[in-house]
C-alpha positions as CSV (number, residue, x, y, z in Angstrom):
1,M,126.2,124.3,113.8
2,S,123.3,123.0,111.6
3,L,121.1,120.2,112.6
4,A,122.4,118.0,109.8
5,A,125.9,118.4,111.1
6,R,125.2,117.0,114.6
7,P,123.3,113.7,114.4
8,I,123.6,111.4,117.5
9,A,124.9,108.7,115.1
10,D,128.2,110.5,114.9
11,R,128.8,110.7,118.6
12,P,131.3,108.3,120.2
13,K,129.7,105.0,121.2
14,T,130.9,105.5,124.9
15,E,128.2,108.2,125.2
16,S,125.5,105.6,124.8
17,T,126.0,104.1,128.3
18,A,123.5,106.2,130.1
19,V,119.7,106.4,129.6
20,S,118.8,109.9,128.6
21,A,116.3,111.9,130.7
22,V,116.3,114.8,128.3
23,P,112.8,115.3,126.9
24,L,112.3,115.2,123.1
25,T,111.0,118.1,121.1
26,L,109.7,118.2,117.6
27,R,111.2,120.4,114.9
28,R,110.0,120.7,111.4
29,I,112.8,121.4,108.8
30,D,113.1,122.6,105.3
31,P,112.4,119.7,102.9
32,R,115.5,120.6,100.9
33,S,117.6,119.9,104.0
34,W,115.9,116.6,105.0
35,D,117.9,114.0,103.2
36,A,121.2,115.5,104.5
37,A,119.8,115.6,108.0
38,I,119.1,111.9,108.1
39,A,121.9,110.6,105.9
40,R,123.9,109.0,108.8
41,F,121.0,107.7,110.8
42,D,121.2,104.0,111.7
43,D,117.6,103.6,110.7
44,V,117.7,105.7,107.5
45,C,115.8,104.0,104.6
46,Q,114.9,104.9,101.0
47,E,111.2,105.2,101.8
48,Q,112.0,108.1,104.2
49,L,114.1,110.1,101.7
50,M,112.6,113.1,100.1
51,A,114.3,112.1,96.8
52,F,112.1,108.9,96.9
53,A,108.9,110.1,98.5
54,A,108.4,113.3,96.5
55,T,108.6,111.2,93.3
56,R,106.7,108.2,94.5
57,W,103.9,110.1,96.2
58,P,103.5,113.4,94.3
59,G,99.9,114.0,95.6
60,V,100.7,114.1,99.3
61,V,102.2,116.8,101.5
62,Q,105.7,115.8,102.8
63,E,106.4,117.0,106.4
64,P,110.0,116.3,107.5
65,L,110.4,116.3,111.3
66,L,113.4,116.0,113.5
67,F,113.2,114.8,117.2
68,M,115.5,116.9,119.2
69,E,117.2,115.7,122.5
70,G,118.4,119.1,123.7
71,D,120.6,120.4,120.8
72,E,121.2,116.9,119.4
73,V,119.2,114.9,116.8
74,A,117.7,111.7,118.3
75,G,115.6,110.7,115.3
76,G,113.4,111.8,112.5
77,C,110.3,111.1,110.5
78,L,109.1,112.1,107.1
79,V,105.3,112.2,107.6
80,M,103.2,112.0,104.4
81,V,99.9,113.9,104.9
82,Q,97.3,112.5,102.5
83,P,94.2,114.6,102.0
84,L,90.9,112.7,101.8
85,P,88.3,113.2,99.0
86,L,85.7,116.0,99.4
87,G,87.7,117.7,102.1
88,L,86.7,115.1,104.6
89,G,90.1,115.4,106.4
90,A,93.5,113.9,106.1
91,I,95.6,110.9,107.1
92,A,99.2,111.2,108.4
93,V,101.4,108.3,107.3
94,A,104.8,107.4,108.8
95,K,106.2,104.6,106.6
96,W,109.2,102.7,108.0
97,A,109.4,105.4,110.7
98,P,110.0,107.1,113.0
99,M,113.7,106.5,112.6
100,L,116.4,106.4,115.3
101,A,119.6,108.2,114.7
102,R,121.4,105.6,116.8
103,A,119.6,102.3,117.0
104,N,121.9,100.6,119.4
105,R,121.5,103.1,122.3
106,P,120.3,101.3,125.5
107,D,117.2,103.5,125.7
108,A,116.2,103.0,122.1
109,M,112.7,101.8,122.8
110,L,112.1,104.7,125.3
111,V,113.2,107.2,122.6
112,Y,111.0,105.4,120.1
113,S,108.0,105.6,122.4
114,R,108.6,109.4,123.0
115,M,108.8,109.9,119.2
116,I,105.5,108.2,118.8
117,D,104.0,110.3,121.6
118,L,105.0,113.5,119.8
119,L,103.5,112.2,116.5
120,V,100.3,111.3,118.3
121,A,100.1,114.7,120.0
122,E,100.8,116.6,116.7
123,Y,98.7,114.7,114.2
124,A,96.1,112.6,116.0
125,V,95.3,115.1,118.8
126,R,96.1,118.6,117.7
127,R,95.4,118.3,114.0
128,R,92.7,115.6,114.4
129,M,94.0,113.1,111.7
130,M,94.3,109.4,111.7
131,L,98.0,108.6,112.3
132,S,99.2,105.5,110.4
133,V,102.6,104.0,111.3
134,L,104.3,101.1,109.6
135,P,107.5,99.9,111.3
136,R,110.1,97.9,109.3
137,A,110.6,94.2,109.7
138,A,112.7,93.6,112.8
139,A,115.9,91.5,112.6
140,G,114.7,89.2,115.4
141,Q,111.9,87.1,116.8
142,R,109.8,90.0,118.0
143,N,109.0,93.4,116.5
144,G,109.2,95.6,119.6
145,Q,108.1,98.7,117.8
146,H,104.9,97.2,116.5
147,E,104.2,95.7,119.9
148,H,104.6,99.1,121.5
149,L,102.2,100.7,119.0
150,I,99.5,98.1,119.7
151,G,100.1,98.4,123.5
152,R,99.7,102.1,123.2
153,G,96.2,101.8,121.7
154,F,97.0,101.7,117.9
155,R,94.7,99.4,116.0
156,T,95.9,96.8,113.5
157,G,95.3,97.9,109.9
158,A,96.2,96.5,106.5
159,K,98.6,93.5,106.2
160,L,100.7,92.5,103.3
161,L,99.7,89.3,101.5
162,F,103.3,88.1,101.6
163,P,104.9,90.1,104.4
164,D,108.2,88.2,104.9
165,R,111.4,90.0,104.3
166,Y,114.6,88.0,103.6
167,I,117.6,89.4,105.5
168,V,121.2,88.3,105.1
169,N,123.8,88.7,107.8
170,L,126.6,90.8,106.4
171,R,129.1,90.4,109.3
172,L,130.5,87.0,108.3
173,G,133.8,86.1,106.6
174,D,133.8,84.6,103.1
175,E,134.0,81.0,104.3
176,E,131.5,81.5,107.1
177,Q,129.1,83.2,104.7
178,R,129.3,80.4,102.1
179,R,128.6,77.8,104.8
180,S,125.5,79.8,105.8
181,F,124.0,79.5,102.4
182,Q,121.7,76.5,101.8
183,Q,123.3,73.6,100.0
184,K,121.6,74.1,96.7
185,W,122.3,77.9,96.8
186,R,126.0,77.1,97.4
187,Y,126.0,74.6,94.6
188,H,124.7,77.1,92.1
189,L,127.2,79.7,93.3
190,N,130.0,77.3,92.7
191,R,128.8,76.7,89.2
192,A,128.6,80.5,88.7
193,D,132.2,80.9,89.9
194,R,133.3,78.8,87.0
195,A,131.1,80.5,84.3
196,G,133.6,83.3,83.4
197,L,131.5,86.1,84.9
198,T,132.8,89.5,86.0
199,F,131.4,91.8,88.7
200,E,131.8,95.6,88.9
201,R,130.6,98.5,90.9
202,A,129.4,100.9,88.1
203,D,129.2,104.7,88.0
204,P,125.7,106.1,88.2
205,S,126.1,107.5,84.7
206,R,125.7,103.9,83.4
207,R,122.2,103.5,84.8
208,P,120.7,103.5,81.2
209,E,122.4,100.1,80.7
210,F,120.6,98.8,83.7
211,D,117.3,100.4,82.7
212,A,117.4,98.6,79.4
213,L,118.1,95.3,81.1
214,Y,115.3,95.8,83.6
215,A,112.8,96.6,80.9
216,Q,113.8,93.5,78.9
217,M,113.4,91.3,82.1
218,V,110.0,92.7,83.0
219,D,108.8,92.0,79.5
220,R,110.3,88.5,79.4
221,K,109.1,87.3,82.8
222,K,105.7,89.0,82.6
223,F,105.9,90.1,86.2
224,P,103.3,92.7,87.1
225,D,105.5,95.7,88.0
226,H,104.0,97.7,90.8
227,S,107.3,98.9,92.0
228,A,108.6,102.4,92.5
229,Y,111.0,102.2,89.6
230,E,110.1,105.7,88.6
231,T,112.1,106.9,91.7
232,V,115.4,105.5,90.4
233,P,116.6,108.6,88.5
234,A,116.1,110.9,91.5
235,M,117.7,108.4,93.8
236,M,120.7,107.9,91.6
237,E,121.2,111.7,91.4
238,I,121.5,112.2,95.1
239,A,124.7,114.3,95.7
240,D,125.7,112.6,98.9
241,P,127.5,109.4,98.0
242,A,126.7,107.9,101.4
243,L,123.0,108.1,100.5
244,R,123.1,107.5,96.8
245,P,122.3,103.9,95.9
246,E,125.0,101.7,94.3
247,L,124.8,100.2,90.8
248,F,126.4,96.8,90.3
249,L,126.7,94.9,87.0
250,V,127.7,91.4,86.0
251,H,129.0,90.6,82.5
252,H,129.7,87.4,80.6
253,Q,132.5,88.2,78.3
254,S,131.3,91.6,77.0
255,E,127.6,91.1,77.5
256,L,125.6,92.5,80.4
257,V,123.7,89.6,82.0
258,A,122.7,90.9,85.5
259,G,122.6,94.0,87.6
260,A,121.3,95.5,90.8
261,I,120.6,98.8,92.5
262,I,121.3,98.7,96.2
263,F,120.5,101.2,99.0
264,K,123.5,101.0,101.4
265,A,123.1,103.7,104.0
266,G,122.4,102.9,107.7
267,D,122.6,99.6,109.4
268,S,120.5,97.7,106.8
269,A,121.3,97.7,103.1
270,V,118.3,97.1,100.9
271,Y,118.0,95.3,97.5
272,L,116.0,97.8,95.5
273,Y,115.9,96.5,92.0
274,G,117.6,93.7,90.1
275,A,117.6,92.6,86.4
276,T,118.8,89.6,84.5
277,S,119.0,88.7,80.8
278,A,117.6,85.5,79.4
279,K,121.2,84.1,79.4
280,A,121.6,84.7,83.2
281,L,119.7,81.7,84.3
282,E,122.0,79.2,82.6
283,L,125.1,81.1,83.9
284,R,123.7,81.4,87.5
285,A,124.5,85.1,87.2
286,G,122.1,86.0,90.0
287,Y,124.0,83.9,92.5
288,F,127.3,85.5,91.4
289,L,125.8,89.0,91.6
290,H,124.5,88.7,95.1
291,W,127.5,86.9,96.4
292,H,129.7,89.8,95.3
293,I,127.2,92.4,96.6
294,I,127.3,90.8,100.0
295,R,131.1,90.9,100.1
296,W,131.2,94.5,98.8
297,L,128.6,95.7,101.4
298,R,130.5,93.9,104.2
299,D,133.8,95.5,103.2
300,N,132.7,99.0,102.2
301,T,129.7,99.9,104.5
302,R,128.7,99.8,108.1
303,A,125.5,97.8,107.3
304,R,125.0,94.7,109.4
305,W,122.1,93.3,107.3
306,Y,121.2,93.0,103.7
307,D,117.4,93.2,103.2
308,L,116.5,91.3,100.0
309,G,112.9,92.5,100.2
310,G,109.9,90.2,99.6
311,T,108.6,87.8,97.0
312,D,105.3,89.3,95.7
313,G,104.0,85.7,96.0
314,F,106.4,84.0,93.6
315,Q,107.8,80.6,94.8
316,G,111.0,80.9,92.8
317,L,111.9,84.1,94.5
318,H,111.1,82.6,97.9
319,Q,113.4,79.6,97.2
320,F,116.2,81.8,95.9
321,K,116.1,84.3,98.7
322,K,115.6,81.7,101.4
323,G,118.7,79.9,100.2
324,M,120.7,83.1,100.4
325,V,119.5,84.0,103.9
326,G,120.7,80.6,104.9
327,E,121.5,79.6,108.5
328,R,122.8,82.9,109.8
329,G,120.3,85.3,108.3
330,I,116.7,86.0,109.2
331,I,113.2,85.8,107.6
332,A,111.0,88.3,109.4
333,P,107.6,89.8,108.5
334,V,106.8,93.4,107.9
335,P,104.2,94.0,110.6
336,P,100.7,95.2,109.8
337,V,100.0,98.9,109.6
338,A,99.1,100.4,113.0
339,N,96.5,103.2,113.1
340,F,95.5,105.7,115.8
341,A,92.7,108.2,115.9
342,P,91.3,109.3,119.2
343,H,88.5,111.3,117.6
344,L,85.5,109.6,116.0
345,W,85.4,111.4,112.7
346,P,89.1,110.9,111.8
347,R,88.7,107.3,112.7
348,L,85.7,106.7,110.6
349,T,87.0,108.6,107.5
350,G,90.5,107.1,107.9
351,E,89.2,103.5,108.1
352,A,86.9,104.1,105.2
353,A,89.8,105.5,103.1
354,F,92.0,102.5,103.9
355,A,89.2,100.1,103.2
356,G,88.8,101.7,99.8
357,R,92.5,101.5,99.1
358,E,92.5,97.8,100.0
359,L,89.6,97.2,97.7
360,A,91.4,98.9,94.9
361,H,94.5,96.8,95.5
362,W,92.4,93.6,95.6
363,L,90.8,94.5,92.3
364,G,94.2,95.3,90.8
365,R,95.6,91.9,91.9
366,R,92.5,90.1,90.4
367,L,93.0,91.9,87.1
368,D,96.6,90.9,87.0
369,R,95.6,87.3,87.6
370,L,93.1,87.5,84.7
371,R,95.5,88.9,82.2
372,P,97.1,86.2,80.0
373,D,100.3,88.3,79.6
374,R,101.1,88.4,83.3
375,A,102.9,85.8,85.5
376,K,100.7,84.4,88.3
377,P,101.9,84.3,91.9
378,D,102.4,80.7,93.0
379,Q,103.7,80.9,96.6
380,H,101.7,79.5,99.5
381,R,101.0,82.3,102.0
382,D,102.2,80.2,105.0
383,N,105.5,78.9,103.7
384,G,107.7,82.0,104.0
385,Q,109.8,80.6,106.8
386,H,109.6,76.8,106.0
């Protein structure tokens, strides 16, 4: 049986009662098999898909790795190896990884620590690279994965300016969910319900309609678009429907006024891209769209959470997403990058490379602020959870 056919995530839950003493081993697989191998992981995310990473980061080497627990798959990690200029070395990046195949197993942190040990041994020790790991935001008060990395000797690296992620609880009934929304959010949703809007799950072949709406919105709102929108065609062409993002559209009469592309695999669905027309604000179409997405995800996927992403520093997005998270959801930060390099030269070159990248990002943000045709971030950096 192939590796892709036997993920731990497909085993009965009763098997998760004992803590495994089976050591993990590392196995590199064919990149063409990677997305299928991780499709039913609890921790699967779009950043770890080959369909996403190969398009988003064409200049790096993608190394897909499975962590084997005997003949079963315990987890995985798509490592991006970034060569440094002048042949000075390379950096190994694990973004939103390593992933657990089954996140609710009782020894999840033990398995995570073993996966980190194997990555350190392979990349930081044997291949003498800086290993850079970025865990996802945790749906709780603490981020155990980041705490483990720092306790193991990783050093804190770059931090996002606005790290908070806004996460909706999907396991609530309609009435309970609406009560969870903040009062003003609920008010706007009630208005939207009376506006004559219609919601549909659309076929991927209708993506050009969304593309046109997205382009119009970016031009109208003047947001600096540093997103990975160029990955959308490859993501929407994924053959496995469990992995392929969903396209949702909202119409007013016959006019398209809002839409969204949602990653739905694993235990956390993710809001990838949204678009609205100029008419959408008056109609409260964004409220209507997300309300029906929440209900669709609850009824048609196993996801427990709906990650709305961040705000990029815009106060309006903060208020909208905070209101949707409401009383039963979570606002949690993406932790800083954690870097590990036991050898001096990889540490020096890796830190210099990251410092150069941060300087380039800072200059890019300054240029965006200076351009008269760009919207300016207006969110206070300390108000994400207030």
